[in-house]
C-alpha positions as protocol buffer text, in pm:
chain_id: "A"
residue {
  index: 1
  type: MET
  ca { x: 2594 y: -4163 z: 19050 }
}
residue {
  index: 2
  type: MET
  ca { x: 2349 y: -4210 z: 18767 }
}
residue {
  index: 3
  type: TRP
  ca { x: 2533 y: -4316 z: 18414 }
}
residue {
  index: 4
  type: SER
  ca { x: 2433 y: -4096 z: 18102 }
}
residue {
  index: 5
  type: MET
  ca { x: 2603 y: -4103 z: 17753 }
}
residue {
  index: 6
  type: THR
  ca { x: 2728 y: -3759 z: 17781 }
}
residue {
  index: 7
  type: ALA
  ca { x: 3081 y: -3820 z: 17719 }
}
residue {
  index: 8
  type: MET
  ca { x: 3066 y: -3830 z: 17328 }
}
residue {
  index: 9
  type: THR
  ca { x: 2824 y: -3832 z: 17127 }
}
residue {
  index: 10
  type: PRO
  ca { x: 2668 y: -4167 z: 16974 }
}
residue {
  index: 11
  type: SER
  ca { x: 2831 y: -4099 z: 16608 }
}
residue {
  index: 12
  type: ASP
  ca { x: 3167 y: -4027 z: 16756 }
}
residue {
  index: 13
  type: ALA
  ca { x: 3182 y: -4317 z: 17001 }
}
residue {
  index: 14
  type: ALA
  ca { x: 3077 y: -4597 z: 16668 }
}
residue {
  index: 15
  type: LEU
  ca { x: 3368 y: -4481 z: 16500 }
}
residue {
  index: 16
  type: LEU
  ca { x: 3573 y: -4807 z: 16463 }
}
residue {
  index: 17
  type: THR
  ca { x: 3929 y: -4936 z: 16345 }
}
residue {
  index: 18
  type: SER
  ca { x: 4104 y: -5253 z: 16396 }
}
residue {
  index: 19
  type: GLU
  ca { x: 4472 y: -5364 z: 16362 }
}
residue {
  index: 20
  type: PHE
  ca { x: 4672 y: -5717 z: 16389 }
}
residue {
  index: 21
  type: PHE
  ca { x: 4923 y: -5789 z: 16642 }
}
residue {
  index: 22
  type: ASP
  ca { x: 5121 y: -6102 z: 16665 }
}
residue {
  index: 23
  type: ALA
  ca { x: 5110 y: -6331 z: 16992 }
}
residue {
  index: 24
  type: ARG
  ca { x: 5403 y: -6474 z: 17139 }
}
residue {
  index: 25
  type: ASP
  ca { x: 5378 y: -6786 z: 16895 }
}
residue {
  index: 26
  type: GLY
  ca { x: 5370 y: -6603 z: 16594 }
}
residue {
  index: 27
  type: THR
  ca { x: 4980 y: -6636 z: 16579 }
}
residue {
  index: 28
  type: ARG
  ca { x: 4802 y: -6313 z: 16419 }
}
residue {
  index: 29
  type: LEU
  ca { x: 4543 y: -6154 z: 16606 }
}
residue {
  index: 30
  type: HIS
  ca { x: 4305 y: -5951 z: 16524 }
}
residue {
  index: 31
  type: LEU
  ca { x: 4178 y: -5623 z: 16731 }
}
residue {
  index: 32
  type: SER
  ca { x: 3912 y: -5368 z: 16712 }
}
residue {
  index: 33
  type: HIS
  ca { x: 3939 y: -5008 z: 16870 }
}
residue {
  index: 34
  type: MET
  ca { x: 3643 y: -4799 z: 16954 }
}
residue {
  index: 35
  type: GLY
  ca { x: 3561 y: -4467 z: 17155 }
}
residue {
  index: 36
  type: GLN
  ca { x: 3814 y: -4274 z: 17340 }
}
residue {
  index: 37
  type: GLY
  ca { x: 3912 y: -4226 z: 17691 }
}
residue {
  index: 38
  type: ARG
  ca { x: 3983 y: -4503 z: 17982 }
}
residue {
  index: 39
  type: ALA
  ca { x: 4113 y: -4822 z: 17808 }
}
residue {
  index: 40
  type: LEU
  ca { x: 3833 y: -5121 z: 17871 }
}
residue {
  index: 41
  type: ILE
  ca { x: 3925 y: -5484 z: 17689 }
}
residue {
  index: 42
  type: LEU
  ca { x: 3627 y: -5674 z: 17624 }
}
residue {
  index: 43
  type: VAL
  ca { x: 3649 y: -6060 z: 17526 }
}
residue {
  index: 44
  type: HIS
  ca { x: 3394 y: -6248 z: 17366 }
}
residue {
  index: 45
  type: GLY
  ca { x: 3234 y: -6579 z: 17396 }
}
residue {
  index: 46
  type: LEU
  ca { x: 3308 y: -6913 z: 17256 }
}
residue {
  index: 47
  type: PHE
  ca { x: 3268 y: -6982 z: 16909 }
}
residue {
  index: 48
  type: SER
  ca { x: 3173 y: -6578 z: 16863 }
}
residue {
  index: 49
  type: ASN
  ca { x: 3356 y: -6303 z: 16779 }
}
residue {
  index: 50
  type: ALA
  ca { x: 3387 y: -5918 z: 16890 }
}
residue {
  index: 51
  type: THR
  ca { x: 3167 y: -5795 z: 16643 }
}
residue {
  index: 52
  type: VAL
  ca { x: 2857 y: -6006 z: 16713 }
}
residue {
  index: 53
  type: ASN
  ca { x: 2946 y: -5982 z: 17104 }
}
residue {
  index: 54
  type: TRP
  ca { x: 3023 y: -5649 z: 17109 }
}
residue {
  index: 55
  type: ILE
  ca { x: 2953 y: -5420 z: 16805 }
}
residue {
  index: 56
  type: LYS
  ca { x: 2642 y: -5564 z: 16605 }
}
residue {
  index: 57
  type: TYR
  ca { x: 2438 y: -5478 z: 16893 }
}
residue {
  index: 58
  type: GLY
  ca { x: 2544 y: -5161 z: 17035 }
}
residue {
  index: 59
  type: HIS
  ca { x: 2737 y: -5276 z: 17353 }
}
residue {
  index: 60
  type: ALA
  ca { x: 3079 y: -5137 z: 17260 }
}
residue {
  index: 61
  type: ALA
  ca { x: 2889 y: -4810 z: 17100 }
}
residue {
  index: 62
  type: THR
  ca { x: 2711 y: -4781 z: 17452 }
}
residue {
  index: 63
  type: ILE
  ca { x: 3014 y: -4805 z: 17658 }
}
residue {
  index: 64
  type: ALA
  ca { x: 3222 y: -4568 z: 17398 }
}
residue {
  index: 65
  type: ALA
  ca { x: 2986 y: -4292 z: 17437 }
}
residue {
  index: 66
  type: ALA
  ca { x: 3005 y: -4305 z: 17834 }
}
residue {
  index: 67
  type: GLY
  ca { x: 3387 y: -4187 z: 17753 }
}
residue {
  index: 68
  type: TYR
  ca { x: 3585 y: -4533 z: 17715 }
}
residue {
  index: 69
  type: HIS
  ca { x: 3811 y: -4653 z: 17460 }
}
residue {
  index: 70
  type: VAL
  ca { x: 3693 y: -5008 z: 17425 }
}
residue {
  index: 71
  type: ILE
  ca { x: 3961 y: -5264 z: 17296 }
}
residue {
  index: 72
  type: MET
  ca { x: 3808 y: -5623 z: 17157 }
}
residue {
  index: 73
  type: PRO
  ca { x: 4001 y: -5896 z: 17035 }
}
residue {
  index: 74
  type: ASP
  ca { x: 3885 y: -6196 z: 16842 }
}
residue {
  index: 75
  type: LEU
  ca { x: 4024 y: -6463 z: 17006 }
}
residue {
  index: 76
  type: ARG
  ca { x: 4260 y: -6708 z: 16821 }
}
residue {
  index: 77
  type: ALA
  ca { x: 4077 y: -6952 z: 16599 }
}
residue {
  index: 78
  type: HIS
  ca { x: 3792 y: -6708 z: 16607 }
}
residue {
  index: 79
  type: GLY
  ca { x: 3689 y: -6431 z: 16412 }
}
residue {
  index: 80
  type: GLN
  ca { x: 3961 y: -6293 z: 16225 }
}
residue {
  index: 81
  type: SER
  ca { x: 4228 y: -6394 z: 16416 }
}
residue {
  index: 82
  type: GLY
  ca { x: 4448 y: -6681 z: 16317 }
}
residue {
  index: 83
  type: ALA
  ca { x: 4377 y: -7033 z: 16376 }
}
residue {
  index: 84
  type: PRO
  ca { x: 4667 y: -7269 z: 16353 }
}
residue {
  index: 85
  type: GLN
  ca { x: 4579 y: -7638 z: 16319 }
}
residue {
  index: 86
  type: ASP
  ca { x: 4880 y: -7747 z: 16525 }
}
residue {
  index: 87
  type: ALA
  ca { x: 4797 y: -7871 z: 16883 }
}
residue {
  index: 88
  type: ALA
  ca { x: 5123 y: -7681 z: 16973 }
}
residue {
  index: 89
  type: HIS
  ca { x: 4960 y: -7338 z: 16943 }
}
residue {
  index: 90
  type: TYR
  ca { x: 4711 y: -7460 z: 17198 }
}
residue {
  index: 91
  type: PRO
  ca { x: 4877 y: -7513 z: 17546 }
}
residue {
  index: 92
  type: ALA
  ca { x: 4683 y: -7463 z: 17872 }
}
residue {
  index: 93
  type: ASP
  ca { x: 4574 y: -7123 z: 17914 }
}
residue {
  index: 94
  type: ILE
  ca { x: 4703 y: -7000 z: 17566 }
}
residue {
  index: 95
  type: LEU
  ca { x: 4375 y: -6770 z: 17577 }
}
residue {
  index: 96
  type: SER
  ca { x: 4468 y: -6565 z: 17904 }
}
residue {
  index: 97
  type: THR
  ca { x: 4827 y: -6574 z: 17776 }
}
residue {
  index: 98
  type: ASP
  ca { x: 4728 y: -6415 z: 17435 }
}
residue {
  index: 99
  type: LEU
  ca { x: 4527 y: -6165 z: 17687 }
}
residue {
  index: 100
  type: ALA
  ca { x: 4839 y: -6067 z: 17854 }
}
residue {
  index: 101
  type: ASP
  ca { x: 5046 y: -6026 z: 17516 }
}
residue {
  index: 102
  type: LEU
  ca { x: 4763 y: -5788 z: 17404 }
}
residue {
  index: 103
  type: VAL
  ca { x: 4821 y: -5576 z: 17687 }
}
residue {
  index: 104
  type: VAL
  ca { x: 5196 y: -5591 z: 17649 }
}
residue {
  index: 105
  type: HIS
  ca { x: 5135 y: -5477 z: 17301 }
}
residue {
  index: 106
  type: LEU
  ca { x: 4932 y: -5176 z: 17374 }
}
residue {
  index: 107
  type: GLY
  ca { x: 5125 y: -5077 z: 17671 }
}
residue {
  index: 108
  type: LEU
  ca { x: 4858 y: -5071 z: 17924 }
}
residue {
  index: 109
  type: ASP
  ca { x: 4898 y: -4993 z: 18276 }
}
residue {
  index: 110
  type: ASN
  ca { x: 4563 y: -4885 z: 18386 }
}
residue {
  index: 111
  type: PHE
  ca { x: 4301 y: -5038 z: 18227 }
}
residue {
  index: 112
  type: ASP
  ca { x: 3948 y: -5208 z: 18299 }
}
residue {
  index: 113
  type: LEU
  ca { x: 3882 y: -5584 z: 18168 }
}
residue {
  index: 114
  type: GLY
  ca { x: 3528 y: -5758 z: 18090 }
}
residue {
  index: 115
  type: GLY
  ca { x: 3397 y: -6045 z: 17917 }
}
residue {
  index: 116
  type: PHE
  ca { x: 3135 y: -6270 z: 17858 }
}
residue {
  index: 117
  type: SER
  ca { x: 3104 y: -6655 z: 17906 }
}
residue {
  index: 118
  type: LEU
  ca { x: 3432 y: -6762 z: 17762 }
}
residue {
  index: 119
  type: GLY
  ca { x: 3561 y: -6422 z: 17772 }
}
residue {
  index: 120
  type: ALA
  ca { x: 3460 y: -6397 z: 18179 }
}
residue {
  index: 121
  type: ARG
  ca { x: 3634 y: -6725 z: 18195 }
}
residue {
  index: 122
  type: THR
  ca { x: 3946 y: -6633 z: 18014 }
}
residue {
  index: 123
  type: ILE
  ca { x: 3984 y: -6304 z: 18233 }
}
residue {
  index: 124
  type: VAL
  ca { x: 3925 y: -6522 z: 18571 }
}
residue {
  index: 125
  type: ARG
  ca { x: 4218 y: -6739 z: 18471 }
}
residue {
  index: 126
  type: ALA
  ca { x: 4431 y: -6469 z: 18352 }
}
residue {
  index: 127
  type: LEU
  ca { x: 4361 y: -6280 z: 18703 }
}
residue {
  index: 128
  type: VAL
  ca { x: 4414 y: -6584 z: 18930 }
}
residue {
  index: 129
  type: THR
  ca { x: 4757 y: -6678 z: 18717 }
}
residue {
  index: 130
  type: GLN
  ca { x: 4859 y: -6282 z: 18752 }
}
residue {
  index: 131
  type: LEU
  ca { x: 4908 y: -6274 z: 18369 }
}
residue {
  index: 132
  type: VAL
  ca { x: 4694 y: -5919 z: 18381 }
}
residue {
  index: 133
  type: SER
  ca { x: 4613 y: -5651 z: 18646 }
}
residue {
  index: 134
  type: PRO
  ca { x: 4318 y: -5422 z: 18550 }
}
residue {
  index: 135
  type: SER
  ca { x: 4168 y: -5212 z: 18791 }
}
residue {
  index: 136
  type: ARG
  ca { x: 3785 y: -5302 z: 18756 }
}
residue {
  index: 137
  type: VAL
  ca { x: 3622 y: -5640 z: 18642 }
}
residue {
  index: 138
  type: ILE
  ca { x: 3302 y: -5733 z: 18427 }
}
residue {
  index: 139
  type: LEU
  ca { x: 3209 y: -6071 z: 18432 }
}
residue {
  index: 140
  type: GLY
  ca { x: 2872 y: -6133 z: 18215 }
}
residue {
  index: 141
  type: GLY
  ca { x: 2696 y: -6443 z: 18124 }
}
residue {
  index: 142
  type: MET
  ca { x: 2880 y: -6658 z: 18409 }
}
residue {
  index: 143
  type: GLY
  ca { x: 2833 y: -6842 z: 18702 }
}
residue {
  index: 144
  type: LEU
  ca { x: 3041 y: -7051 z: 18971 }
}
residue {
  index: 145
  type: ALA
  ca { x: 2979 y: -7363 z: 18829 }
}
residue {
  index: 146
  type: GLY
  ca { x: 3078 y: -7246 z: 18458 }
}
residue {
  index: 147
  type: LEU
  ca { x: 3456 y: -7179 z: 18621 }
}
residue {
  index: 148
  type: SER
  ca { x: 3529 y: -7512 z: 18771 }
}
residue {
  index: 149
  type: ASN
  ca { x: 3328 y: -7784 z: 18576 }
}
residue {
  index: 150
  type: TRP
  ca { x: 3428 y: -7710 z: 18225 }
}
residue {
  index: 151
  type: ALA
  ca { x: 3446 y: -8094 z: 18181 }
}
residue {
  index: 152
  type: LYS
  ca { x: 3040 y: -8116 z: 18114 }
}
residue {
  index: 153
  type: ARG
  ca { x: 3059 y: -7827 z: 17884 }
}
residue {
  index: 154
  type: GLY
  ca { x: 3396 y: -7897 z: 17716 }
}
residue {
  index: 155
  type: ASP
  ca { x: 3199 y: -8256 z: 17639 }
}
residue {
  index: 156
  type: PHE
  ca { x: 2879 y: -8073 z: 17507 }
}
residue {
  index: 157
  type: PHE
  ca { x: 3101 y: -7913 z: 17247 }
}
residue {
  index: 158
  type: ARG
  ca { x: 3322 y: -8168 z: 17119 }
}
residue {
  index: 159
  type: ARG
  ca { x: 3014 y: -8371 z: 17046 }
}
residue {
  index: 160
  type: VAL
  ca { x: 2893 y: -8040 z: 16854 }
}
residue {
  index: 161
  type: ILE
  ca { x: 3195 y: -8111 z: 16671 }
}
residue {
  index: 162
  type: ASP
  ca { x: 3212 y: -8493 z: 16644 }
}
residue {
  index: 163
  type: ARG
  ca { x: 2821 y: -8484 z: 16502 }
}
residue {
  index: 164
  type: PHE
  ca { x: 2869 y: -8158 z: 16314 }
}
residue {
  index: 165
  type: ASP
  ca { x: 2739 y: -8294 z: 15976 }
}
residue {
  index: 166
  type: ALA
  ca { x: 2480 y: -8541 z: 16145 }
}
residue {
  index: 167
  type: ALA
  ca { x: 2282 y: -8335 z: 16389 }
}
residue {
  index: 168
  type: LYS
  ca { x: 1913 y: -8283 z: 16310 }
}
residue {
  index: 169
  type: ARG
  ca { x: 1668 y: -8020 z: 16425 }
}
residue {
  index: 170
  type: GLY
  ca { x: 1534 y: -8075 z: 16736 }
}
residue {
  index: 171
  type: ASP
  ca { x: 1928 y: -8241 z: 16869 }
}
residue {
  index: 172
  type: ASP
  ca { x: 2043 y: -8075 z: 17197 }
}
residue {
  index: 173
  type: ILE
  ca { x: 2332 y: -7953 z: 16974 }
}
residue {
  index: 174
  type: TRP
  ca { x: 2145 y: -7857 z: 16700 }
}
residue {
  index: 175
  type: MET
  ca { x: 2147 y: -7467 z: 16791 }
}
residue {
  index: 176
  type: ALA
  ca { x: 2517 y: -7496 z: 16847 }
}
residue {
  index: 177
  type: VAL
  ca { x: 2599 y: -7648 z: 16531 }
}
residue {
  index: 178
  type: GLN
  ca { x: 2409 y: -7400 z: 16353 }
}
residue {
  index: 179
  type: PHE
  ca { x: 2592 y: -7104 z: 16519 }
}
residue {
  index: 180
  type: MET
  ca { x: 2938 y: -7254 z: 16404 }
}
residue {
  index: 181
  type: LYS
  ca { x: 2811 y: -7282 z: 16093 }
}
residue {
  index: 182
  type: THR
  ca { x: 2715 y: -6904 z: 16068 }
}
residue {
  index: 183
  type: MET
  ca { x: 3066 y: -6806 z: 16253 }
}
residue {
  index: 184
  type: GLY
  ca { x: 3255 y: -6996 z: 16005 }
}
residue {
  index: 185
  type: VAL
  ca { x: 3441 y: -7187 z: 16295 }
}
residue {
  index: 186
  type: ASP
  ca { x: 3735 y: -7394 z: 16187 }
}
residue {
  index: 187
  type: ARG
  ca { x: 3655 y: -7725 z: 16402 }
}
residue {
  index: 188
  type: THR
  ca { x: 4003 y: -7838 z: 16418 }
}
residue {
  index: 189
  type: ALA
  ca { x: 4115 y: -7507 z: 16554 }
}
residue {
  index: 190
  type: ALA
  ca { x: 3799 y: -7554 z: 16790 }
}
residue {
  index: 191
  type: ARG
  ca { x: 3899 y: -7896 z: 16912 }
}
residue {
  index: 192
  type: HIS
  ca { x: 4248 y: -7788 z: 17019 }
}
residue {
  index: 193
  type: LEU
  ca { x: 4122 y: -7471 z: 17178 }
}
residue {
  index: 194
  type: LEU
  ca { x: 3882 y: -7696 z: 17389 }
}
residue {
  index: 195
  type: ALA
  ca { x: 4185 y: -7899 z: 17532 }
}
residue {
  index: 196
  type: SER
  ca { x: 4335 y: -7547 z: 17646 }
}
residue {
  index: 197
  type: LEU
  ca { x: 4089 y: -7451 z: 17867 }
}
residue {
  index: 198
  type: VAL
  ca { x: 4147 y: -7489 z: 18268 }
}
residue {
  index: 199
  type: ASP
  ca { x: 3930 y: -7511 z: 18558 }
}
residue {
  index: 200
  type: THR
  ca { x: 3935 y: -7216 z: 18826 }
}
residue {
  index: 201
  type: SER
  ca { x: 3882 y: -7370 z: 19222 }
}
residue {
  index: 202
  type: THR
  ca { x: 3616 y: -7138 z: 19407 }
}
residue {
  index: 203
  type: SER
  ca { x: 3911 y: -7092 z: 19674 }
}
residue {
  index: 204
  type: ALA
  ca { x: 4151 y: -6913 z: 19384 }
}
residue {
  index: 205
  type: LEU
  ca { x: 3859 y: -6695 z: 19346 }
}
residue {
  index: 206
  type: SER
  ca { x: 3982 y: -6488 z: 19655 }
}
residue {
  index: 207
  type: ALA
  ca { x: 4278 y: -6369 z: 19447 }
}
residue {
  index: 208
  type: ILE
  ca { x: 4026 y: -6147 z: 19256 }
}
residue {
  index: 209
  type: ARG
  ca { x: 4057 y: -5819 z: 19486 }
}
residue {
  index: 210
  type: GLN
  ca { x: 3930 y: -5570 z: 19186 }
}
residue {
  index: 211
  type: PRO
  ca { x: 3556 y: -5417 z: 19219 }
}
residue {
  index: 212
  type: THR
  ca { x: 3378 y: -5663 z: 19003 }
}
residue {
  index: 213
  type: LEU
  ca { x: 3039 y: -5670 z: 18829 }
}
residue {
  index: 214
  type: VAL
  ca { x: 2889 y: -6031 z: 18751 }
}
residue {
  index: 215
  type: VAL
  ca { x: 2615 y: -5950 z: 18516 }
}
residue {
  index: 216
  type: CYS
  ca { x: 2396 y: -6213 z: 18380 }
}
residue {
  index: 217
  type: GLY
  ca { x: 2045 y: -6277 z: 18211 }
}
residue {
  index: 218
  type: SER
  ca { x: 1756 y: -6359 z: 18410 }
}
residue {
  index: 219
  type: GLU
  ca { x: 1707 y: -6684 z: 18217 }
}
residue {
  index: 220
  type: ASP
  ca { x: 2054 y: -6768 z: 18198 }
}
residue {
  index: 221
  type: ARG
  ca { x: 2205 y: -7048 z: 18377 }
}
residue {
  index: 222
  type: ASP
  ca { x: 2414 y: -7206 z: 18114 }
}
residue {
  index: 223
  type: ASN
  ca { x: 2744 y: -7139 z: 18330 }
}
residue {
  index: 224
  type: GLY
  ca { x: 2553 y: -7190 z: 18679 }
}
residue {
  index: 225
  type: ASP
  ca { x: 2464 y: -6959 z: 18932 }
}
residue {
  index: 226
  type: PRO
  ca { x: 2584 y: -6596 z: 18892 }
}
residue {
  index: 227
  type: ALA
  ca { x: 2483 y: -6463 z: 19253 }
}
residue {
  index: 228
  type: ALA
  ca { x: 2720 y: -6767 z: 19361 }
}
residue {
  index: 229
  type: LEU
  ca { x: 2997 y: -6648 z: 19159 }
}
residue {
  index: 230
  type: ALA
  ca { x: 2936 y: -6318 z: 19295 }
}
residue {
  index: 231
  type: THR
  ca { x: 2934 y: -6429 z: 19660 }
}
residue {
  index: 232
  type: ALA
  ca { x: 3232 y: -6599 z: 19604 }
}
residue {
  index: 233
  type: LEU
  ca { x: 3444 y: -6277 z: 19482 }
}
residue {
  index: 234
  type: PRO
  ca { x: 3575 y: -6022 z: 19734 }
}
residue {
  index: 235
  type: ASP
  ca { x: 3437 y: -5753 z: 19595 }
}
residue {
  index: 236
  type: ALA
  ca { x: 3162 y: -5807 z: 19340 }
}
residue {
  index: 237
  type: GLN
  ca { x: 2809 y: -5686 z: 19289 }
}
residue {
  index: 238
  type: HIS
  ca { x: 2576 y: -5898 z: 19122 }
}
residue {
  index: 239
  type: ALA
  ca { x: 2349 y: -5744 z: 18804 }
}
residue {
  index: 240
  type: VAL
  ca { x: 2040 y: -5920 z: 18651 }
}
residue {
  index: 241
  type: ILE
  ca { x: 1923 y: -5825 z: 18308 }
}
residue {
  index: 242
  type: PRO
  ca { x: 1660 y: -5922 z: 18086 }
}
residue {
  index: 243
  type: GLY
  ca { x: 1729 y: -6247 z: 17861 }
}
residue {
  index: 244
  type: THR
  ca { x: 1884 y: -6605 z: 17781 }
}
residue {
  index: 245
  type: HIS
  ca { x: 2219 y: -6654 z: 17774 }
}
residue {
  index: 246
  type: MET
  ca { x: 2225 y: -6552 z: 17421 }
}
residue {
  index: 247
  type: GLY
  ca { x: 1931 y: -6314 z: 17417 }
}
residue {
  index: 248
  type: CYS
  ca { x: 2159 y: -6099 z: 17654 }
}
residue {
  index: 249
  type: ILE
  ca { x: 2401 y: -6048 z: 17355 }
}
residue {
  index: 250
  type: VAL
  ca { x: 2105 y: -5902 z: 17143 }
}
residue {
  index: 251
  type: GLY
  ca { x: 1944 y: -5699 z: 17355 }
}
residue {
  index: 252
  type: LYS
  ca { x: 2050 y: -5336 z: 17493 }
}
residue {
  index: 253
  type: ASP
  ca { x: 2047 y: -5407 z: 17863 }
}
residue {
  index: 254
  type: LEU
  ca { x: 2399 y: -5569 z: 17864 }
}
residue {
  index: 255
  type: GLY
  ca { x: 2629 y: -5260 z: 17787 }
}
residue {
  index: 256
  type: ILE
  ca { x: 2402 y: -5046 z: 17979 }
}
residue {
  index: 257
  type: ALA
  ca { x: 2455 y: -5215 z: 18267 }
}
residue {
  index: 258
  type: MET
  ca { x: 2783 y: -5248 z: 18176 }
}
residue {
  index: 259
  type: ALA
  ca { x: 2849 y: -4886 z: 18119 }
}
residue {
  index: 260
  type: GLN
  ca { x: 2673 y: -4804 z: 18475 }
}
residue {
  index: 261
  type: PHE
  ca { x: 2915 y: -5010 z: 18654 }
}
residue {
  index: 262
  type: LEU
  ca { x: 3159 y: -4849 z: 18521 }
}
residue {
  index: 263
  type: CYS
  ca { x: 3069 y: -4492 z: 18561 }
}
residue {
  index: 264
  type: ASP
  ca { x: 2950 y: -4555 z: 18942 }
}
residue {
  index: 265
  type: THR
  ca { x: 3296 y: -4707 z: 19025 }
}
residue {
  index: 266
  type: ALA
  ca { x: 3536 y: -4482 z: 18815 }
}
residue {
  index: 267
  type: PRO
  ca { x: 3849 y: -4392 z: 18990 }
}
residue {
  index: 268
  type: VAL
  ca { x: 3893 y: -4045 z: 19130 }
}
residue {
  index: 269
  type: ILE
  ca { x: 4149 y: -3829 z: 18916 }
}
residue {
  index: 270
  type: GLY
  ca { x: 4425 y: -3717 z: 19123 }
}
residue {
  index: 271
  type: ALA
  ca { x: 4301 y: -3931 z: 19415 }
}
């Protein structure tokens, strides 16, 4: 099946609304909505937010125009969502727990789920712990090592926080520091959040039975090998788009690849 933007005009698709809801621990979380149709939840990457990952560069509008209601949370300690300062608000797998709370809040029982980088990691955790049950899954900017070797990535970001005010141009942490400054990241909350992330073994991926798209930039190996991740999943396809890890976000191909996958694997009405 060839995908085309015919379900909704681009101007209608781009209509954006937002709301807040409370997670089970009382943390106030922000949601953005775009489009009408089948529900697709999209989860953004580390220290980003829904606006930067999905809205600003047109990915949400592209998917909404294909006939989807795109639901985009700001993760806790990100965007307009709450950033509690107490470590008690960041138990293991809290982001996946928040995702489950979102599904309950919206009353969803038939939906799809996609994420980029930390968003993909969050989705995998929610699936292997059976917190959510989407029909289809999209994992962007993620490889196999990114799911099972968080210690290395976590140490890098803790170093970013520790040397936040001392980083110099040319340092390996320089770009990460600048991005965190641009995004207004709360470093206390960020440190707690990093400690909440849990690894997923390759063997645990067998529990993810949903049709899955693994989509990654041709120059992106920030989270390991995406082809290896696709191979480790029971029902996955691997799509390569142009760009680096962050370059995938500012281009158009990510949203197009996601919309194509959703269109090609759309459930048959009445089946």
